[in-house]
C-alpha positions in Angstrom: 6.6 46.5 170.8 8.4 47.8 167.7 6.8 49.3 164.7 7.6 46.3 162.6 5.9 44.0 165.1 2.8 46.2 165.3 2.6 46.3 161.5 3.0 42.5 161.3 0.2 42.0 163.8 -2.0 44.4 161.9 -1.4 42.6 158.6 -2.1 39.2 160.3 -5.4 40.5 161.6 -6.4 41.8 158.2 -5.4 38.5 156.5 -7.3 36.5 159.1 -10.4 38.7 158.7 -10.2 38.4 155.0 -9.8 34.6 155.2 -12.8 34.4 157.5 -15.1 36.5 155.4 -13.8 34.8 152.3 -14.6 31.4 153.7 -17.9 32.6 155.0 -18.9 33.9 151.5 -17.8 30.6 149.9 -19.6 28.5 152.5 -22.7 30.6 152.0 -22.4 30.1 148.3 -22.1 26.3 148.6 -25.0 26.2 151.1 -27.2 28.3 148.9 -26.5 26.1 145.9 -27.6 23.0 148.0 -30.6 24.9 149.4 -31.7 25.9 145.9 -31.4 22.4 144.7 -33.7 21.2 147.5 -36.2 24.1 146.9 -36.3 23.1 143.2 -37.2 19.6 144.2 -40.2 20.6 146.4 -41.5 23.4 144.2 -43.6 20.9 142.3 -45.4 20.2 145.6 -45.4 23.5 147.3 -44.4 27.1 146.4 -41.3 28.0 148.4 -38.9 30.9 148.3 -36.4 32.6 150.6 -34.4 35.8 150.9 -30.9 34.6 151.5 -28.6 31.9 152.9 -26.0 32.6 155.5 -23.5 30.3 157.3 -22.1 30.6 160.9 -18.5 29.3 160.5 -18.0 29.0 164.3 -21.1 26.9 164.9 -21.3 25.5 161.4 -25.0 26.3 161.1 -26.7 27.2 157.9 -29.4 29.9 158.1 -32.1 30.3 155.5 -33.6 33.7 156.1 -37.2 34.9 155.5 -38.7 31.8 154.0 -42.2 31.6 152.5 -43.9 28.3 152.0 -47.3 28.2 150.4 -49.6 26.0 148.3 -49.2 26.0 144.5 -52.4 28.1 144.2 -50.8 30.8 146.2 -53.1 30.4 149.2 -52.2 29.8 152.9 -48.6 30.9 152.7 -46.5 30.4 155.9 -43.7 32.8 156.7 -40.6 31.7 158.6 -38.0 34.1 159.9 -35.1 31.7 160.0 -34.6 28.0 159.2 -31.4 26.9 161.0 -29.8 23.6 159.8 -27.5 22.6 162.6 -26.7 19.1 161.3 -27.5 17.2 158.1 -26.0 13.8 157.6 -27.0 12.2 154.3 -25.1 8.9 153.9 -24.6 7.0 150.6 -27.7 6.5 148.5 -30.1 6.7 151.4 -33.0 9.1 150.7 -33.7 9.7 154.4 -30.9 11.7 156.3 -29.1 9.5 158.9 -29.1 12.5 161.2 -30.9 15.8 161.1 -31.0 18.8 163.5 -33.1 21.7 162.2 -34.8 24.7 163.9 -37.7 26.8 162.5 -37.5 30.1 164.3 -40.4 32.5 164.0 -43.1 30.6 162.1 -45.9 33.1 161.6 -49.3 31.5 161.6 -52.1 33.6 160.0 -55.3 32.9 161.9 -57.3 33.5 158.8 -56.0 30.2 157.4 -57.0 28.1 160.4 -60.7 27.8 159.7 -62.9 27.1 162.7 -59.9 27.0 165.1 -59.3 30.7 164.4 -62.5 31.7 166.1 -61.6 29.7 169.2 -58.1 31.2 169.3 -59.6 34.7 169.1 -62.0 33.9 171.9 -59.0 32.9 173.9 -57.4 36.2 173.3 -54.8 35.3 170.6 -54.6 37.5 167.6 -51.3 36.3 166.1 -49.2 33.2 166.6 -45.5 33.2 166.2 -44.2 29.6 166.8 -40.9 27.9 167.0 -40.1 24.3 166.1 -37.0 22.1 166.5 -36.3 18.6 165.4 -33.2 16.5 166.2 -33.1 12.9 165.2 -30.8 10.0 164.2 -31.9 7.2 162.0 -30.1 3.9 161.3 -31.6 2.6 158.0 -29.7 -0.7 158.3 -30.9 -1.4 161.9 -34.3 0.4 161.3 -34.0 2.3 164.5 -35.1 5.9 165.1 -34.0 8.1 168.0 -35.8 11.4 168.3 -33.4 13.3 170.5 -35.6 16.3 170.6 -38.8 17.4 169.0 -40.2 20.7 170.3 -43.0 22.9 169.1 -44.7 25.8 170.7 -45.4 29.6 170.9 -44.2 32.0 173.5 -47.6 33.2 174.6 -49.4 29.8 174.4 -47.2 26.9 175.5 -44.8 24.3 174.1 -44.5 20.6 173.9 -41.2 18.6 174.0 -40.8 15.0 173.1 -38.0 12.4 173.0 -38.4 8.8 172.0 -36.7 5.6 170.7 -38.3 3.3 168.2 -37.2 0.1 166.3 -38.5 -1.9 163.4 -39.3 1.3 161.6 -38.6 1.7 157.9 -38.6 5.4 156.7 -37.5 4.7 153.2 -39.8 6.8 151.0 -40.2 3.9 148.6 -41.6 1.7 151.4 -43.9 4.3 153.0 -46.9 2.8 151.1 -46.6 -0.4 153.2 -45.8 1.5 156.5 -49.5 1.3 157.4 -49.3 -2.5 157.3 -46.0 -2.7 159.2 -47.1 -0.1 161.7 -48.1 -2.7 164.4 -44.6 -4.2 164.3 -42.9 -0.9 165.3 -41.3 -1.3 168.7 -41.6 1.5 171.2 -38.8 1.7 173.7 -38.3 4.9 175.7 -40.5 8.1 175.4 -41.0 11.3 177.3 -43.4 14.1 176.6 -43.5 17.4 178.5 -46.0 20.2 178.0 -45.0 23.5 179.5 -47.8 26.0 179.7 -47.5 29.8 179.2 -51.1 30.9 179.2 -53.2 28.4 177.3 -54.6 26.3 180.1 -55.8 29.2 182.2 -57.4 30.9 179.2 -59.2 27.6 178.4 -60.5 27.3 182.0 -61.6 31.0 181.9 -63.5 30.3 178.6 -65.1 27.2 180.1 -66.2 29.3 183.1 -67.8 31.9 180.7 -69.7 29.2 178.9 -71.2 28.1 182.2 -72.0 31.7 183.3 -69.6 31.4 186.2 -66.7 33.4 187.5 -63.3 31.8 187.2 -63.1 31.3 191.0 -66.5 29.6 191.2 -65.7 27.4 188.2 -62.4 26.2 189.7 -64.1 25.5 193.1 -66.6 23.2 191.4 -63.9 21.6 189.2 -61.8 20.9 192.3 -64.8 19.4 194.1 -65.4 17.0 191.2 -61.7 16.0 191.1 -61.6 15.4 194.8 -64.6 13.2 194.5 -62.8 11.2 191.7 -59.7 10.9 193.9 -61.6 9.7 196.9 -63.5 7.0 194.9 -60.4 5.8 193.0 -59.0 2.4 194.2 -56.0 2.3 191.8 -53.0 4.0 193.4 -51.5 5.0 190.1 -54.7 6.5 188.7 -55.3 8.3 191.9 -51.8 9.8 191.6 -52.5 10.8 188.0 -55.7 12.6 188.9 -54.0 14.4 191.9 -51.2 15.5 189.5 -53.8 16.7 187.0 -55.5 18.7 189.7 -52.3 20.4 190.7 -51.5 21.2 187.1 -55.0 22.8 186.5 -54.7 24.9 189.6 -51.1 26.0 189.0 -50.3 25.4 185.3 -46.6 25.0 184.8 -45.3 21.8 183.3 -46.6 18.2 183.1 -44.5 15.2 181.9 -45.6 11.8 180.8 -42.8 9.2 180.6 -42.9 5.6 179.5 -40.1 3.1 180.0 -41.2 -0.5 179.3 -39.1 -3.4 180.7 -38.4 -4.3 177.0 -39.5 -2.7 173.8 -43.2 -3.3 173.1 -44.8 -3.3 169.7 -47.6 -1.0 168.8 -49.7 -4.0 167.8 -49.3 -5.4 171.4 -50.5 -2.1 172.8 -53.5 -2.2 170.5 -54.4 -5.6 172.0 -54.1 -4.4 175.6 -57.1 -5.3 177.7 -58.0 -2.0 179.3 -56.2 1.0 180.8 -54.5 -0.9 183.6 -52.7 -3.4 181.3 -51.7 -0.6 178.9 -50.1 1.4 181.8 -48.3 -1.7 183.1 -47.0 -2.6 179.6 -45.6 0.9 179.1 -44.6 1.5 182.7 -46.2 5.0 182.5 -45.2 7.7 185.0 -46.7 11.2 185.3 -45.0 14.2 187.0 -46.2 17.8 187.5 -43.6 20.5 188.1 
């Protein structure tokens, strides 16, 4: 490779690097301008500030670093390490984004702001909560359909819950939210799946229950299993028997439990409210439970 070729390659690399960092700086500037506009809108309702805005040009993600959200009076501020906007599709004059995918990484929850729940969490052995949340949805305002592709919330030392669902006849226009309460029974529920994955919460709750009864954990679990076995033996409904058996397995070996519904056709919330007992509700929703 000649000297001229090497020099040309070197100049090309420098130009590409300059173009990349130039585009990155410009994209960050545009993103920060949009973020600032949004923050200005909500600052009448909450007190919000952030350290900086960054853009990943390869993944096209916008990162809002070191965010603080609090009440107007300055109390109960929540600190968030990073808000990542992966997708934001705001079409036309619609006030609700047609698609949104956002992650909240490192949400620091101060136990002092949780009231009575703080005492329970401390008894369970938790001194600080650092949570993560992710929301990914698509909304068709014309068809009034909402697909929650993923909603996940949880903390590494506690557990996390993940949900997906599809709904119809739902109007999320802010101007119509006042009448949402009256139209709520007409919302159609199609598919839904909820999974809870435990990290330590279930066992800590069982240990706390054992302490309240003055028992060892082993003795408490022995009594609990005996009661569950009695319930299983006396249950005539095959589905409920399977649910109790799955629940028992989960309590003894907490890992993940999934509840899924897949009705033959979309069912309205109003119809579910009119269901005559648990059996009809389970049949309407075609509920299935699974323990990993």
